[in-house]
gemmi code that builds the backbone of each chain (N, CA, C; Angstrom):
import gemmi

chains = {
    "A": [
        ("MET", (39.648, -20.776, 17.805), (41.093, -20.969, 17.663), (41.384, -22.220, 16.837)),
        ("ASN", (42.409, -22.144, 16.008), (42.776, -23.295, 15.199), (43.719, -24.187, 15.992)),
        ("GLN", (43.332, -25.451, 16.172), (44.120, -26.370, 16.994), (44.968, -27.317, 16.143)),
        ("ARG", (45.155, -27.015, 14.850), (45.868, -27.953, 13.976), (47.352, -28.026, 14.330)),
        ("SER", (47.900, -29.196, 14.148), (49.324, -29.392, 14.456), (50.186, -28.815, 13.324)),
        ("TRP", (51.474, -28.622, 13.621), (52.365, -28.070, 12.585), (52.551, -29.050, 11.434)),
        ("LYS", (52.408, -30.365, 11.749), (52.526, -31.362, 10.677), (51.371, -31.233, 9.693)),
        ("SER", (50.218, -31.021, 10.224), (49.027, -30.867, 9.380), (49.154, -29.620, 8.503)),
        ("ARG", (49.653, -28.544, 9.105), (49.835, -27.300, 8.321), (50.888, -27.485, 7.231)),
        ("LEU", (51.937, -28.191, 7.602), (53.011, -28.433, 6.630), (52.509, -29.276, 5.454)),
        ("LEU", (51.698, -30.267, 5.786), (51.128, -31.121, 4.734), (50.239, -30.312, 3.799)),
        ("GLU", (49.451, -29.420, 4.386), (48.566, -28.598, 3.557), (49.395, -27.680, 2.652)),
        ("LEU", (50.453, -27.108, 3.226), (51.327, -26.235, 2.432), (51.958, -27.009, 1.271)),
        ("ALA", (52.383, -28.228, 1.558), (52.984, -29.066, 0.509), (51.961, -29.367, -0.580)),
        ("ALA", (50.724, -29.591, -0.157), (49.665, -29.884, -1.146), (49.438, -28.683, -2.059)),
        ("TRP", (49.428, -27.490, -1.481), (49.235, -26.287, -2.313), (50.461, -26.032, -3.196)),
        ("ALA", (51.618, -26.353, -2.695), (52.832, -26.225, -3.528), (52.739, -27.154, -4.731)),
        ("CYS", (52.185, -28.352, -4.494), (51.998, -29.299, -5.608), (51.025, -28.728, -6.634)),
        ("VAL", (49.981, -28.064, -6.154), (49.013, -27.450, -7.073), (49.722, -26.376, -7.914)),
        ("SER", (50.564, -25.570, -7.259), (51.311, -24.527, -7.979), (52.210, -25.142, -9.050)),
        ("LEU", (52.945, -26.169, -8.655), (53.862, -26.811, -9.613), (53.088, -27.452, -10.766)),
        ("ALA", (51.970, -28.099, -10.432), (51.161, -28.731, -11.484), (50.651, -27.667, -12.469)),
        ("THR", (50.233, -26.522, -11.932), (49.765, -25.432, -12.798), (50.884, -24.984, -13.733)),
        ("ALA", (52.085, -24.792, -13.155), (53.220, -24.346, -13.967), (53.556, -25.375, -15.040)),
        ("VAL", (53.576, -26.650, -14.662), (53.928, -27.705, -15.632), (52.896, -27.768, -16.758)),
        ("ILE", (51.613, -27.683, -16.390), (50.557, -27.717, -17.425), (50.730, -26.542, -18.380)),
        ("MET", (51.020, -25.355, -17.839), (51.187, -24.180, -18.706), (52.423, -24.302, -19.592)),
        ("ILE", (53.491, -24.883, -19.045), (54.707, -25.063, -19.857), (54.434, -26.042, -20.998)),
        ("VAL", (53.712, -27.115, -20.675), (53.392, -28.103, -21.714), (52.506, -27.479, -22.797)),
        ("LEU", (51.560, -26.655, -22.350), (50.643, -26.031, -23.314), (51.259, -24.846, -24.047)),
        ("SER", (52.349, -24.292, -23.497), (52.894, -23.041, -24.054), (53.360, -23.210, -25.497)),
        ("GLY", (53.788, -24.432, -25.857), (54.198, -24.663, -27.241), (53.079, -24.397, -28.220)),
        ("LYS", (51.841, -24.614, -27.737), (50.690, -24.373, -28.610), (50.147, -22.960, -28.443)),
        ("LEU", (50.332, -22.398, -27.238), (49.731, -21.091, -26.959), (50.608, -19.924, -27.406)),
        ("LEU", (51.932, -20.077, -27.259), (52.824, -18.956, -27.571), (53.223, -18.965, -29.045)),
        ("PRO", (53.402, -17.793, -29.636), (53.904, -17.743, -31.008), (55.291, -18.381, -31.089)),
        ("ALA", (55.630, -18.918, -32.259), (56.877, -19.662, -32.404), (58.111, -18.827, -32.097)),
        ("ASN", (58.106, -17.559, -32.453), (59.313, -16.740, -32.284), (59.098, -15.653, -31.249)),
        ("PHE", (58.524, -16.008, -30.110), (58.181, -15.038, -29.066), (59.435, -14.432, -28.465)),
    ],
    "B": [
        ("MET", (30.384, -23.220, 4.693), (30.567, -22.273, 3.584), (31.904, -21.521, 3.718)),
        ("ARG", (32.187, -21.121, 4.950), (33.419, -20.366, 5.198), (34.651, -21.217, 4.884)),
        ("ARG", (34.521, -22.502, 5.233), (35.630, -23.438, 4.983), (35.870, -23.610, 3.479)),
        ("VAL", (34.752, -23.690, 2.719), (34.862, -23.853, 1.265), (35.527, -22.629, 0.650)),
        ("LEU", (35.082, -21.451, 1.092), (35.665, -20.205, 0.570), (37.145, -20.113, 0.895)),
        ("SER", (37.494, -20.558, 2.097), (38.897, -20.523, 2.509), (39.756, -21.397, 1.590)),
        ("TYR", (39.271, -22.612, 1.300), (40.024, -23.498, 0.414), (40.074, -22.967, -1.015)),
        ("PHE", (38.961, -22.372, -1.446), (38.928, -21.820, -2.802), (39.939, -20.674, -2.937)),
        ("GLY", (40.000, -19.847, -1.908), (40.960, -18.748, -1.917), (42.397, -19.265, -1.964)),
        ("LYS", (42.667, -20.292, -1.169), (44.014, -20.873, -1.174), (44.336, -21.506, -2.525)),
        ("PHE", (43.312, -22.130, -3.122), (43.507, -22.741, -4.445), (43.886, -21.677, -5.475)),
        ("LEU", (43.152, -20.547, -5.458), (43.459, -19.469, -6.411), (44.869, -18.938, -6.205)),
        ("MET", (45.276, -18.812, -4.949), (46.640, -18.322, -4.677), (47.683, -19.311, -5.198)),
        ("ALA", (47.407, -20.609, -5.005), (48.354, -21.629, -5.484), (48.463, -21.584, -7.005)),
        ("VAL", (47.318, -21.425, -7.679), (47.342, -21.334, -9.145), (48.104, -20.076, -9.567)),
        ("GLY", (47.894, -18.983, -8.825), (48.608, -17.736, -9.137), (50.116, -17.919, -9.032)),
        ("VAL", (50.547, -18.601, -7.987), (51.987, -18.870, -7.839), (52.470, -19.721, -9.010)),
        ("GLY", (51.629, -20.671, -9.443), (51.977, -21.515, -10.599), (52.156, -20.686, -11.863)),
        ("VAL", (51.292, -19.697, -12.055), (51.400, -18.827, -13.236), (52.701, -18.014, -13.174)),
        ("VAL", (53.037, -17.529, -11.967), (54.294, -16.778, -11.807), (55.494, -17.679, -12.127)),
        ("LEU", (55.428, -18.928, -11.664), (56.520, -19.875, -11.964), (56.623, -20.102, -13.475)),
        ("PHE", (55.482, -20.207, -14.143), (55.484, -20.408, -15.597), (56.125, -19.222, -16.319)),
        ("VAL", (55.749, -18.015, -15.899), (56.323, -16.818, -16.529), (57.827, -16.766, -16.298)),
        ("ALA", (58.241, -17.080, -15.068), (59.683, -17.075, -14.757), (60.416, -18.104, -15.610)),
        ("TRP", (59.817, -19.277, -15.768), (60.445, -20.311, -16.598), (60.550, -19.838, -18.051)),
        ("THR", (59.467, -19.253, -18.559), (59.451, -18.821, -19.957), (60.495, -17.748, -20.226)),
        ("LEU", (60.578, -16.761, -19.316), (61.471, -15.626, -19.555), (62.935, -15.947, -19.254)),
        ("TRP", (63.167, -16.701, -18.205), (64.553, -16.928, -17.787), (64.953, -18.406, -17.769)),
        ("GLY", (64.043, -19.258, -17.321), (64.381, -20.685, -17.186), (64.759, -21.314, -18.516)),
        ("THR", (64.019, -20.984, -19.580), (64.314, -21.560, -20.896), (65.741, -21.239, -21.322)),
        ("GLY", (66.178, -20.035, -21.007), (67.518, -19.621, -21.403), (68.589, -20.281, -20.568)),
        ("TYR", (68.448, -20.207, -19.248), (69.522, -20.675, -18.377), (69.592, -22.198, -18.297)),
        ("PHE", (68.435, -22.867, -18.404), (68.443, -24.323, -18.256), (68.507, -25.056, -19.591)),
        ("TYR", (68.321, -24.352, -20.708), (68.360, -25.044, -22.005), (69.335, -24.366, -22.977)),
        ("THR", (69.046, -23.127, -23.352), (69.825, -22.479, -24.400), (71.293, -22.317, -24.005)),
        ("ALA", (71.542, -21.933, -22.762), (72.933, -21.718, -22.330), (73.739, -22.999, -22.494)),
        ("HIS", (73.134, -24.123, -22.104), (73.825, -25.414, -22.236), (74.037, -25.748, -23.708)),
        ("GLN", (73.007, -25.528, -24.520), (73.112, -25.828, -25.948), (74.194, -24.970, -26.613)),
        ("GLN", (74.274, -23.699, -26.203), (75.289, -22.807, -26.775), (76.696, -23.306, -26.436)),
        ("LYS", (76.859, -23.820, -25.225), (78.161, -24.348, -24.806), (78.536, -25.547, -25.678)),
        ("VAL", (77.560, -26.445, -25.893), (77.804, -27.641, -26.711), (78.136, -27.221, -28.152)),
        ("LEU", (77.376, -26.275, -28.690), (77.614, -25.817, -30.066), (79.002, -25.198, -30.212)),
        ("SER", (79.417, -24.419, -29.206), (80.744, -23.791, -29.237), (81.828, -24.851, -29.273)),
        ("GLN", (81.646, -25.893, -28.455), (82.648, -26.962, -28.409), (82.723, -27.697, -29.747)),
        ("GLN", (81.553, -27.969, -30.348), (81.534, -28.663, -31.643), (82.151, -27.785, -32.731)),
        ("PHE", (81.842, -26.482, -32.678), (82.334, -25.549, -33.690), (83.856, -25.437, -33.614)),
        ("ALA", (84.381, -25.506, -32.389), (85.830, -25.377, -32.201), (86.591, -26.530, -32.852)),
        ("LEU", (85.919, -27.657, -33.043), (86.583, -28.830, -33.634), (86.739, -28.711, -35.155)),
        ("ILE", (85.967, -27.808, -35.786), (86.062, -27.642, -37.246), (87.339, -26.853, -37.548)),
        ("PRO", (88.175, -27.358, -38.456), (89.433, -26.631, -38.729), (89.177, -25.269, -39.374)),
        ("GLN", (90.086, -24.353, -39.073), (89.995, -23.014, -39.671), (90.522, -23.077, -41.108)),
        ("PHE", (89.774, -22.493, -42.030), (90.213, -22.433, -43.425), (90.918, -21.095, -43.657)),
        ("HIS", (91.891, -21.136, -44.542), (92.601, -19.901, -44.872), (92.468, -19.684, -46.371)),
        ("PRO", (91.416, -18.967, -46.793), (91.197, -18.787, -48.226), (92.356, -18.055, -48.888)),
        ("LYS", (92.622, -18.439, -50.138), (93.686, -17.775, -50.872), (93.259, -16.350, -51.190)),
        ("PRO", (94.259, -15.459, -51.371), (93.907, -14.094, -51.775), (93.127, -14.141, -53.081)),
        ("HIS", (92.171, -13.298, -53.232), (91.315, -13.195, -54.416), (90.343, -14.370, -54.559)),
        ("ALA", (90.298, -15.279, -53.576), (89.296, -16.354, -53.633), (87.935, -15.730, -53.345)),
        ("PRO", (86.865, -16.251, -53.948), (85.545, -15.677, -53.686), (85.181, -15.846, -52.216)),
        ("PRO", (84.561, -14.820, -51.598), (84.199, -14.929, -50.182), (83.127, -15.990, -49.994)),
        ("GLY", (83.016, -16.489, -48.802), (82.009, -17.504, -48.514), (82.650, -18.807, -48.102)),
        ("PRO", (81.818, -19.820, -47.803), (82.362, -21.088, -47.333), (83.284, -21.710, -48.370)),
        ("PRO", (84.402, -22.275, -47.962), (85.306, -22.917, -48.913), (84.663, -24.175, -49.496)),
        ("PRO", (85.163, -24.632, -50.660), (84.601, -25.847, -51.258), (84.636, -27.009, -50.264)),
        ("GLY", (83.545, -27.725, -50.168), (83.481, -28.867, -49.271), (82.970, -28.538, -47.881)),
        ("TYR", (82.929, -27.254, -47.539), (82.462, -26.888, -46.190), (80.996, -27.268, -46.011)),
        ("CYS", (80.185, -26.921, -47.032), (78.793, -27.346, -47.047), (78.667, -28.468, -48.061)),
        ("PRO", (77.976, -29.539, -47.842), (77.099, -29.746, -46.683), (77.769, -30.381, -45.469)),
        ("ALA", (79.087, -30.576, -45.499), (79.728, -31.294, -44.387), (79.404, -30.679, -43.021)),
        ("HIS", (79.385, -29.344, -42.943), (79.152, -28.695, -41.654), (77.889, -27.834, -41.654)),
        ("CYS", (76.971, -28.120, -42.578), (75.769, -27.282, -42.705), (74.497, -28.101, -42.539)),
        ("HIS", (74.532, -29.083, -41.657), (73.335, -29.883, -41.395), (72.364, -29.075, -40.533)),
        ("PRO", (71.079, -29.487, -40.539), (70.132, -28.798, -39.653), (70.597, -28.853, -38.208)),
        ("GLY", (70.640, -27.700, -37.574), (71.025, -27.645, -36.159), (72.509, -27.542, -35.909)),
        ("ASP", (73.327, -27.561, -36.954), (74.768, -27.371, -36.771), (75.064, -25.932, -36.348)),
        ("GLY", (76.158, -25.743, -35.636), (76.608, -24.389, -35.351), (77.214, -23.807, -36.624)),
        ("ALA", (76.654, -22.705, -37.122), (77.070, -22.184, -38.425), (78.233, -21.194, -38.297)),
        ("PHE", (78.114, -20.269, -37.391), (79.153, -19.263, -37.148), (78.798, -18.530, -35.868)),
        ("ARG", (79.707, -17.668, -35.400), (79.441, -16.913, -34.167), (79.053, -15.481, -34.500)),
        ("LEU", (78.033, -15.009, -33.809), (77.555, -13.636, -33.961), (77.948, -12.837, -32.730)),
        ("ARG", (78.643, -11.710, -32.953), (79.006, -10.830, -31.836), (78.523, -9.418, -32.132)),
        ("ILE", (77.839, -8.830, -31.173), (77.447, -7.423, -31.294), (77.897, -6.722, -30.017)),
        ("PRO", (79.075, -6.065, -30.053), (79.617, -5.462, -28.822), (78.705, -4.390, -28.226)),
        ("SER", (77.997, -3.632, -29.054), (77.213, -2.508, -28.516), (76.055, -2.962, -27.632)),
        ("ILE", (75.541, -4.182, -27.861), (74.493, -4.691, -26.970), (74.991, -5.932, -26.211)),
        ("ASN", (76.327, -6.108, -26.276), (76.991, -7.112, -25.439), (76.444, -8.530, -25.638)),
        ("ILE", (76.369, -8.965, -26.893), (75.944, -10.351, -27.112), (76.981, -11.116, -27.928)),
        ("SER", (77.048, -12.410, -27.667), (77.924, -13.318, -28.394), (77.222, -14.674, -28.414)),
        ("PHE", (76.753, -15.092, -29.575), (75.994, -16.336, -29.689), (76.480, -17.163, -30.868)),
        ("MET", (76.447, -18.473, -30.701), (76.612, -19.367, -31.843), (75.314, -19.308, -32.641)),
        ("VAL", (75.424, -19.142, -33.945), (74.250, -19.119, -34.814), (74.039, -20.536, -35.354)),
        ("ILE", (72.784, -20.973, -35.309), (72.430, -22.325, -35.727), (72.077, -22.312, -37.216)),
        ("GLU", (72.373, -23.385, -37.926), (71.917, -23.512, -39.307), (70.469, -23.989, -39.280)),
        ("GLY", (69.537, -23.087, -39.617), (68.116, -23.420, -39.589), (67.347, -22.493, -38.675)),
        ("VAL", (66.053, -22.331, -38.977), (65.228, -21.429, -38.165), (63.945, -22.113, -37.679)),
        ("SER", (64.003, -23.442, -37.506), (62.830, -24.132, -36.963), (62.684, -23.747, -35.490)),
        ("GLU", (61.541, -24.110, -34.924), (61.298, -23.779, -33.518), (62.404, -24.359, -32.630)),
        ("GLY", (62.787, -25.600, -32.932), (63.838, -26.248, -32.147), (65.184, -25.566, -32.324)),
        ("ASP", (65.469, -25.107, -33.547), (66.736, -24.412, -33.801), (66.810, -23.115, -33.002)),
        ("LEU", (65.729, -22.322, -33.061), (65.752, -21.014, -32.400), (65.755, -21.140, -30.878)),
        ("GLN", (65.370, -22.311, -30.374), (65.460, -22.517, -28.930), (66.910, -22.692, -28.495)),
        ("ARG", (67.792, -23.000, -29.443), (69.210, -23.213, -29.125), (70.046, -21.966, -29.372)),
        ("GLY", (69.492, -20.998, -30.126), (70.228, -19.772, -30.412), (69.678, -19.123, -31.667)),
        ("PRO", (70.250, -18.003, -32.080), (69.793, -17.379, -33.324), (69.998, -18.343, -34.491)),
        ("GLY", (69.137, -18.244, -35.518), (69.209, -19.171, -36.639), (69.534, -18.492, -37.956)),
        ("HIS", (70.396, -19.147, -38.743), (70.735, -18.674, -40.090), (69.688, -19.213, -41.052)),
        ("TYR", (69.027, -18.315, -41.768), (67.942, -18.723, -42.658), (68.504, -19.550, -43.807)),
        ("PRO", (68.046, -20.811, -43.938), (68.659, -21.707, -44.935), (67.911, -21.722, -46.268)),
        ("SER", (68.560, -22.259, -47.284), (67.878, -22.569, -48.539), (67.026, -23.816, -48.306)),
        ("CYS", (65.945, -23.957, -49.079), (65.139, -25.174, -48.996), (65.951, -26.324, -49.592)),
        ("ARG", (66.234, -27.329, -48.802), (66.992, -28.501, -49.231), (66.681, -29.607, -48.229)),
        ("PRO", (67.148, -30.824, -48.483), (66.847, -31.896, -47.534), (67.210, -31.498, -46.106)),
        ("GLY", (66.240, -31.657, -45.222), (66.441, -31.261, -43.827), (65.886, -29.895, -43.505)),
        ("PHE", (65.614, -29.112, -44.545), (65.076, -27.762, -44.336), (63.804, -27.597, -45.187)),
        ("PRO", (62.689, -28.159, -44.738), (61.462, -28.089, -45.532), (60.789, -26.718, -45.429)),
        ("PRO", (60.032, -26.322, -46.470), (59.263, -25.071, -46.399), (58.264, -25.151, -45.248)),
        ("PRO", (57.815, -24.077, -44.655), (58.127, -22.697, -45.051), (59.341, -22.107, -44.336)),
        ("LEU", (60.046, -22.890, -43.524), (61.140, -22.315, -42.740), (62.459, -22.364, -43.508)),
        ("CYS", (62.392, -21.942, -44.748), (63.579, -21.877, -45.600), (63.240, -20.942, -46.757)),
        ("THR", (64.245, -20.572, -47.513), (63.990, -19.726, -48.666), (64.278, -20.524, -49.935)),
        ("ARG", (63.447, -20.300, -50.959), (63.655, -21.046, -52.205), (64.830, -20.452, -52.984)),
        ("PHE", (65.355, -19.347, -52.485), (66.541, -18.757, -53.111), (67.792, -19.353, -52.480)),
        ("ARG", (68.927, -19.091, -53.096), (70.185, -19.561, -52.528), (70.509, -18.737, -51.282)),
        ("GLU", (70.815, -19.427, -50.178), (71.135, -18.695, -48.946), (72.508, -18.023, -49.089)),
        ("ALA", (72.636, -16.876, -48.482), (73.942, -16.203, -48.498), (74.646, -16.483, -47.183)),
        ("TRP", (75.963, -16.700, -47.273), (76.797, -16.920, -46.091), (77.609, -15.656, -45.804)),
        ("PRO", (78.092, -15.504, -44.577), (78.868, -14.306, -44.248), (79.974, -14.040, -45.263)),
        ("GLY", (80.035, -12.813, -45.703), (81.050, -12.405, -46.668), (80.568, -12.477, -48.102)),
        ("GLU", (79.577, -13.304, -48.365), (79.111, -13.474, -49.742), (78.229, -12.316, -50.169)),
        ("GLU", (78.128, -12.155, -51.496), (77.180, -11.170, -52.026), (75.770, -11.674, -51.758)),
        ("GLY", (74.859, -10.750, -51.451), (73.480, -11.117, -51.170), (73.110, -10.754, -49.751)),
        ("ARG", (72.142, -11.459, -49.226), (71.589, -11.101, -47.918), (71.700, -12.273, -46.954)),
        ("VAL", (72.513, -12.098, -45.921), (72.619, -13.100, -44.854), (71.511, -12.788, -43.855)),
        ("VAL", (70.610, -13.742, -43.621), (69.472, -13.482, -42.730), (69.598, -14.330, -41.463)),
        ("ILE", (69.518, -13.668, -40.311), (69.593, -14.354, -39.012), (68.373, -13.964, -38.182)),
        ("SER", (67.656, -14.961, -37.673), (66.491, -14.712, -36.822), (66.791, -15.180, -35.409)),
        ("GLY", (66.182, -14.505, -34.426), (66.425, -14.908, -33.037), (65.290, -14.509, -32.120)),
        ("HIS", (65.246, -15.146, -30.969), (64.207, -14.837, -29.981), (64.455, -13.483, -29.335)),
        ("ARG", (63.368, -12.850, -28.913), (63.455, -11.526, -28.277), (63.302, -11.614, -26.764)),
        ("THR", (62.489, -12.557, -26.284), (62.197, -12.567, -24.840), (62.419, -13.921, -24.182)),
        ("THR", (62.497, -14.978, -24.954), (62.660, -16.311, -24.362), (63.964, -16.937, -24.867)),
        ("TYR", (64.314, -18.097, -24.304), (65.489, -18.863, -24.746), (66.750, -18.001, -24.834)),
        ("LEU", (67.072, -17.373, -23.723), (68.257, -16.518, -23.559), (68.168, -15.225, -24.369)),
        ("HIS", (67.005, -14.959, -24.929), (66.649, -13.715, -25.640), (67.845, -13.021, -26.302)),
        ("PRO", (68.426, -13.664, -27.343), (69.623, -13.070, -27.960), (69.398, -11.660, -28.516)),
        ("PHE", (68.199, -11.375, -29.013), (67.964, -10.067, -29.639), (67.095, -9.165, -28.766)),
        ("PHE", (67.188, -9.339, -27.445), (66.367, -8.544, -26.513), (66.585, -7.050, -26.717)),
        ("ASN", (67.839, -6.652, -26.912), (68.154, -5.215, -27.023), (68.482, -4.793, -28.455)),
        ("LEU", (67.973, -5.537, -29.416), (68.276, -5.197, -30.815), (67.843, -3.771, -31.148)),
        ("ASP", (66.757, -3.320, -30.529), (66.253, -1.965, -30.810), (67.154, -0.878, -30.240)),
        ("ARG", (68.115, -1.262, -29.385), (69.005, -0.250, -28.785), (70.226, 0.037, -29.654)),
        ("MET", (70.368, -0.720, -30.742), (71.526, -0.476, -31.613), (71.358, 0.838, -32.373)),
        ("LYS", (72.498, 1.422, -32.692), (72.475, 2.689, -33.428), (73.169, 2.499, -34.769)),
        ("PRO", (72.788, 3.297, -35.771), (73.471, 3.184, -37.062), (74.987, 3.312, -36.891)),
        ("GLY", (75.703, 2.420, -37.556), (77.164, 2.427, -37.441), (77.686, 1.408, -36.448)),
        ("ASP", (76.804, 0.835, -35.621), (77.256, -0.180, -34.653), (77.778, -1.411, -35.394)),
        ("LYS", (78.832, -2.008, -34.828), (79.461, -3.165, -35.470), (78.720, -4.467, -35.152)),
        ("ILE", (78.620, -5.309, -36.164), (78.079, -6.663, -36.000), (79.116, -7.602, -36.611)),
        ("MET", (79.683, -8.467, -35.806), (80.734, -9.362, -36.305), (80.226, -10.787, -36.479)),
        ("LEU", (80.557, -11.385, -37.618), (80.246, -12.791, -37.867), (81.568, -13.544, -37.980)),
        ("GLU", (81.840, -14.404, -37.007), (83.101, -15.155, -36.975), (82.859, -16.541, -37.560)),
        ("THR", (83.453, -16.789, -38.722), (83.261, -18.059, -39.408), (84.585, -18.809, -39.460)),
        ("LYS", (84.545, -19.963, -40.092), (85.769, -20.746, -40.260), (86.548, -20.298, -41.497)),
        ("TRP", (86.061, -19.308, -42.201), (86.795, -18.797, -43.369), (87.039, -17.290, -43.237)),
        ("GLY", (86.907, -16.772, -42.013), (87.214, -15.369, -41.776), (86.196, -14.703, -40.865)),
        ("THR", (86.543, -13.522, -40.411), (85.630, -12.728, -39.589), (85.142, -11.549, -40.419)),
        ("PHE", (83.843, -11.369, -40.446), (83.237, -10.345, -41.298), (82.533, -9.311, -40.419)),
        ("THR", (82.887, -8.056, -40.625), (82.304, -6.987, -39.824), (81.289, -6.229, -40.658)),
        ("TYR", (80.072, -6.167, -40.140), (79.002, -5.407, -40.790), (78.698, -4.189, -39.923)),
        ("LEU", (78.223, -3.116, -40.560), (77.822, -1.922, -39.821), (76.321, -1.717, -39.987)),
        ("LEU", (75.646, -1.431, -38.871), (74.192, -1.264, -38.912), (73.812, -0.028, -39.723)),
        ("ASP", (72.868, -0.208, -40.635), (72.349, 0.920, -41.419), (71.073, 1.481, -40.798)),
        ("ARG", (70.099, 0.623, -40.589), (68.803, 1.091, -40.080), (68.020, -0.094, -39.521)),
        ("GLU", (66.948, 0.250, -38.800), (66.033, -0.768, -38.280), (64.617, -0.337, -38.615)),
        ("GLU", (63.733, -1.316, -38.785), (62.328, -0.996, -39.013), (61.456, -2.112, -38.451)),
        ("ALA", (60.222, -1.746, -38.086), (59.257, -2.739, -37.610), (58.306, -3.058, -38.757)),
        ("LEU", (58.142, -4.345, -39.031), (57.296, -4.780, -40.142), (56.218, -5.725, -39.617)),
        ("PRO", (55.129, -5.924, -40.386), (54.111, -6.883, -39.952), (54.713, -8.274, -39.759)),
        ("ALA", (54.122, -9.043, -38.845), (54.698, -10.349, -38.478), (54.761, -11.321, -39.643)),
        ("ASN", (53.864, -11.164, -40.615), (53.837, -12.125, -41.726), (54.732, -11.709, -42.895)),
        ("THR", (55.580, -10.711, -42.677), (56.472, -10.246, -43.747), (57.479, -11.329, -44.138)),
        ("THR", (57.599, -11.574, -45.431), (58.572, -12.579, -45.890), (59.617, -11.962, -46.820)),
        ("THR", (59.473, -10.671, -47.099), (60.375, -10.057, -48.075), (61.816, -9.990, -47.600)),
        ("VAL", (62.032, -10.060, -46.284), (63.410, -9.925, -45.796), (64.270, -11.118, -46.171)),
        ("VAL", (63.657, -12.262, -46.541), (64.478, -13.418, -46.919), (64.684, -13.487, -48.431)),
        ("VAL", (64.166, -12.495, -49.150), (64.407, -12.430, -50.591), (65.807, -11.863, -50.794)),
        ("PRO", (66.630, -12.539, -51.575), (68.021, -12.075, -51.702), (68.129, -10.739, -52.430)),
        ("LYS", (69.186, -10.015, -52.120), (69.488, -8.771, -52.837), (70.784, -8.997, -53.602)),
        ("THR", (70.803, -8.562, -54.815), (72.026, -8.732, -55.600), (72.804, -7.417, -55.596)),
        ("GLY", (74.092, -7.533, -55.761), (74.942, -6.344, -55.850), (75.291, -5.740, -54.512)),
        ("VAL", (74.855, -6.346, -53.419), (75.186, -5.821, -52.087), (75.648, -6.977, -51.207)),
        ("HIS", (76.355, -6.626, -50.150), (76.738, -7.603, -49.128), (76.008, -7.175, -47.860)),
        ("GLN", (74.829, -7.746, -47.655), (73.960, -7.257, -46.598), (73.735, -8.327, -45.527)),
        ("LEU", (73.547, -7.853, -44.304), (73.182, -8.729, -43.180), (71.847, -8.232, -42.644)),
        ("VAL", (70.915, -9.157, -42.416), (69.607, -8.793, -41.873), (69.365, -9.611, -40.608)),
        ("LEU", (69.055, -8.921, -39.517), (68.703, -9.584, -38.260), (67.217, -9.369, -38.021)),
        ("THR", (66.492, -10.411, -37.686), (65.056, -10.252, -37.427), (64.711, -10.850, -36.068)),
        ("THR", (63.729, -10.223, -35.422), (63.236, -10.733, -34.142), (61.823, -10.203, -33.925)),
        ("CYS", (61.205, -10.629, -32.833), (59.832, -10.199, -32.546), (59.829, -8.767, -32.016)),
        ("ASN", (58.705, -8.096, -32.247), (58.561, -6.723, -31.807), (57.089, -6.463, -31.502)),
        ("PRO", (56.747, -5.693, -30.464), (57.640, -5.183, -29.415), (58.056, -6.310, -28.456)),
        ("LYS", (58.841, -5.944, -27.453), (59.259, -6.950, -26.485), (58.030, -7.604, -25.853)),
        ("TYR", (58.095, -8.877, -25.579), (57.027, -9.678, -24.954), (55.811, -9.826, -25.856)),
        ("SER", (55.998, -9.605, -27.146), (54.893, -9.748, -28.098), (55.468, -10.260, -29.412)),
        ("ALA", (54.582, -10.798, -30.257), (55.037, -11.263, -31.572), (54.176, -10.637, -32.659)),
        ("SER", (53.600, -9.478, -32.371), (52.676, -8.863, -33.322), (53.412, -8.257, -34.524)),
        ("GLN", (54.698, -7.975, -34.372), (55.478, -7.404, -35.480), (56.836, -8.093, -35.535)),
        ("ARG", (57.601, -7.748, -36.570), (58.989, -8.185, -36.640), (59.877, -6.939, -36.660)),
        ("LEU", (60.913, -6.941, -35.826), (61.920, -5.888, -35.868), (63.025, -6.374, -36.797)),
        ("VAL", (63.347, -5.571, -37.799), (64.328, -5.976, -38.799), (65.473, -4.968, -38.806)),
        ("ALA", (66.694, -5.469, -38.657), (67.883, -4.608, -38.668), (68.703, -4.919, -39.918)),
        ("TYR", (69.065, -3.880, -40.654), (69.834, -4.033, -41.895), (71.252, -3.517, -41.671)),
        ("ALA", (72.220, -4.276, -42.157), (73.623, -3.855, -42.028), (74.363, -4.183, -43.322)),
        ("HIS", (75.468, -3.490, -43.547), (76.258, -3.758, -44.757), (77.675, -4.190, -44.364)),
        ("LEU", (78.294, -4.943, -45.261), (79.641, -5.462, -44.985), (80.650, -4.318, -45.033)),
        ("GLU", (81.438, -4.228, -43.984), (82.408, -3.155, -43.896), (83.846, -3.681, -44.062)),
        ("GLY", (84.110, -4.826, -43.457), (85.483, -5.332, -43.512), (85.552, -6.833, -43.319)),
        ("THR", (86.691, -7.364, -43.740), (86.930, -8.804, -43.643), (88.293, -9.048, -43.040)),
        ("LYS", (88.373, -10.033, -42.164), (89.671, -10.419, -41.605), (89.786, -11.925, -41.746)),
        ("ALA", (90.818, -12.345, -42.392), (91.006, -13.800, -42.649), (91.340, -14.521, -41.355)),
    ],
}
model = gemmi.Model(1)
for chain_id, residues in chains.items():
    chain = gemmi.Chain(chain_id)
    for i, (resn, *xyz) in enumerate(residues, 1):
        res = gemmi.Residue()
        res.name, res.seqid = resn, gemmi.SeqId(i, " ")
        for name, pos in zip(("N", "CA", "C"), xyz):
            atom = gemmi.Atom()
            atom.name, atom.element = name, gemmi.Element(name[0])
            atom.pos, atom.b_iso = gemmi.Position(*pos), 0.0
            res.add_atom(atom)
        chain.add_residue(res)
    model.add_chain(chain)
structure = gemmi.Structure()
structure.add_model(model)
structure.setup_entities()
């Protein structure tokens, strides 16, 4: 059984949300180079 | 080992959500958070330019002094309305990447502020003038002004609202051309033509969709 507290779970969820946002931001920054100019 | 796999799986899911967020931003966020605001600003700036009333028998096109006063890179050039696909956009003077992010762009002549290759070495045509008025726009991003360009039918009206009159063009035909085609910006003499270009097919830039229209009427 998992005995983790709700705070610990919330923190982990926030950390993964940060990973998602970081991925999106990196792709947006790179998209100027990856996507054709008139997509 | 199980713990590592669990974290790796969660990491992949988080990255997947990030990719979905990126796609959502590209398709819709760019339009609603950037282009829509820019279009509002351009409309407000365009409204401040006084309306010209050309004399009867005056040659069509911008009145003397209009350019270069109101034809700088990124200026709002005129309004494009296509009722059949329900669009109304301020057209920007210029077709650079930054220009097209703000709305459809009027293909300019090469002059200070408009360096090659995003300009034509020929004289640009303005709405109402003889020659070919060329407008390029995004198909899937930045409020995708030409998303439904392929849904137009021959005879559909395309209106260009300028400060020297409103010009109505009627669609003649559409064709898909290779992406590196440059012939559409070569002027045509003896005709009053409008050419709209965008990417084709949707969500790709492998071709250009080109729509040709001819001038049907003018309203001062």
